N, C-alpha and C positions, 0 to 999 in steps of 0.2 A: 591197133588197126581195126580189130573187130568192133571195138567200142565206137569208133568213128563211123563204121558202116551201119551199126544199129541206130545211131543218132541220125544219120542221113536218111535211112528208111523211115524212121519215126517222123522226121520233119516232112518228108514227102507225103506220108500218110495224113498228117495233120493238114498239110496244104491242100491235098485232094478233098478231104472232108470240108474244109473251109470253102473251097471253090464250089462244091456241090451245094452247100447251104446258101451261098451267095446267089448261084444261078436259080435255085428254088425260090428264094425270096424275090428275085428279079421278076420271075414269071408269075408269081402268085400275088404279091403285094406291091412290088416295086414299079418302076416306070414301064416295064415290059408287060405288065398285067393287062388283061382285057378290060374294057370299060364295063362298069357294073350295069346290069340290066335292071332299070327301074330303081326306085328308091326303096330301101328296106329300113325298118319294118313298115309295112303298109297299115293303114288304119283298119280297124275291125269291120267297118262298114264297106270297105272295098274288097274284102275277102269273100270267096264263094266256096263254101265247103258244107258237107253234111256228115255228121257223125252220129253215133248212137251211144247214149249213156248207159250206166249200169242197170237201169230199170227198163231199157228198151225204148226210151223216148228219143225222138229226133232232136239233134242239137245242131244249130247253125249260128251264124253271126248275130242274127236277131234275138236269139235267146240269151246271148252272153253280154250284150251291151248293158252297161251300168252295174255289172256285178264282177267282183274279183274272181278270176277264173284261172285255173291251171290245168293243162292237159299233160298227161304222162303216158307215154307209150312204152310199156314194160314188156317183159317176156313171160310166156306161160310157164317156163321152167328156168329158174335162175336162183340156185340155192345160196349164193354168196352175197350179191349186191342188192338184188331187188327187195328182199325182206327189210333190210335196213333202210333202203331208200323209201319204201312205203311207210315205215314207221316214222321217218323224218317228215313225210308229207302229212301223216295223221297228226303229229304233234303241232305242225304248222297250222293245220286246219282248226284244231281246238283253240289255238291262240286267236285266229281270226274270228271264230264264233263268239269268243268272250269279249271282243272289242265292242264298244258302244257304236250304234249306227248314227249316222249324221242326220 
């Protein structure tokens, strides 16, 4: 009898989790989701932003057109993930620097 009760509660729990996942999908990606606002991604010429690079120079869409660019927003203190992520970016940038230009 106790085994049957445990199986019943387990099935009810699995059913509740499945229902929550379905409702979440329905509201975020499914037919019940709101219509997307505009098309994504937008072209670089349509963007309007101003950033500052590591040398203090202003960076906007006009300075990035025609060049491979990557923006990384890291943390000032992140002992676990950020150093390895920055090393990965450094390795990638050296690969791009060694490629011949067109």
